[in-house]
N, C-alpha and C positions, 0 to 999 in steps of 0.2 A: 504494500500500500504506500502511496506517495504522501499520505497525510500524517505519517508518523515516523520519526527517526528512531532507530533501534534503541538509543539511549534515553529517549524521552518517555515521560509518564502520562502524556496526554495527547489527544488528537487535535487537529484544527478544523474538523468538520463535524457538525452536529449529527447525531444518529437519531432518526425518527423512531419513536416508540413503536415496537412491533416490527421494525426493520432489522436487517442483519447487522449484528455488531461485528465489525471487522477486527476488533481488538478486545475480545472477552477476557484476556489475561491481564489487562491493565486495570489498576484499582480505581482510576478516575476516568470520567468521560464527559463529553458534551452532548446533551440530548435535546431533541425537539419534540414537544408533546402538547397535548391539548389540556385545557383547563376543564376540570370536572365541575367545580363550583368555586365561587369567590363571594362568600356571604358575610354580612355583618354579624359579629358576635355581640357587640354593644355599640355605643356611640363613637368609640375610638378604634376598636380593633376589628380586623377581618380575618377570616380563615380561608386560605387559598388551598384548594385540593387539586393536585395534578396527577395524571396517569404517569406511572414510572416505568422506566426500562428495567429489565430483570437485574442488571448490574446495580442500578440505583437503589434497589430494594435491600441491598446489603448494608446500607447506611444505618446509623443509629440516631435516635432522637438526641438533639443537641449538636450534632455535626452540622456543618454549614454547606450550603449550595449557593452558587452565585446565579441569581435570576436576572434575566435581561428584562428590565422594566420599560414599558412604553412611556413616552413623554406625556404628562397630563394635559399639555396644551397643544399637542400635535406637532411639536418641533421635530426635526429630523434626528436629533441626537438621542439615542437610547442609552441608558446607563445600567451597568450591572450592580446589583445590590447583594451583599452577603446576607443570607437568611438562614437562621437556625431551623432545623427540622423540628416541628412540633410532634409529629407522629408518623410512623412508618406502618402503613396498613398493607401487610404482605398478602392477605387474603383477597383484598380488592385490587391490589397492584397499584396503590396510590401513595404519594407523599403529601403531608399536610404541613403548611406553614402558617403560623399565627403571627400577625404583624400589626403594628400601630401605624395608622395613616397620618403621617406627620410632615415629612419632607417631599420634595418633588418626585423622587423615585417611588416611594410607597404610595403617593397619590396617583401616580401613573399606574402602579400595580393594581390599585383599587378599581381602575377602569376595565381590567380584564374580565371578560364574561365567559360563561360556559361555552365550550366548543371553539374558543379562540386558541391559537397556538402561543406557547411560551417556550423560551429556550433557557436551559439551565446547565451548569457544569459543576462537577464535584463528584463525590465528596473529597475532602483532603485525603491524600494517600497515606498519611500517618494515622493508623487506627490503634488507639490505646484501649485495650479491653479492660473490663472490670477486673480488679485484682483483689486478693484478700487484704484485710486491714494491715497486716505486717508488711506485705509487699508495697502497698500504697505509702505507708510510712517511710520505708526505705527509699522509695522513689522521690518523695518530697524532700527528704534529707539530701539526696543526691543533687537535686535541683538547686538547693541552697548552696551546696559546696561548689558545683561546677557551672552554675548558671543555667538558663533555660536551654541553650543550644547543646550543652553537655548532656542534659537530661533526655533530649530527643535522640541523641546518638546512643545513649545507654538503653533507651526504649526500643531501639532497632528501627528508627525512622530514617 
């Protein structure tokens, strides 16, 4: 494939959900999918539900995806926003994002309607799994001694 260098961890072409994934062995990807719903939870927050590619369903709540948000006023520039996953619904094949409509990006995201397309990329390639209390304690101490970069190296990222 021309869209991925052998030493790279990501592609430069979005994979449509349901399409053939040319790089299933890579931990992150860029996906093009449709919005299932984008409903108000209360006066400030909305819950965005999107169909997810099989590889995207390996993410955990709390990990980030970068969503391409439409401009709220129709300008040509679209900006990516890092959004934390609220819920991974493997049975339905969906990812859920809870967000506050505050700035331009999230106001643009609030305009997304069901059956419109949205592009997202992620999750981060560093996956830190839940550990026992003692392992987590040792990891936190290692971070203090070596700094954050050293902790990532020791975690195998």
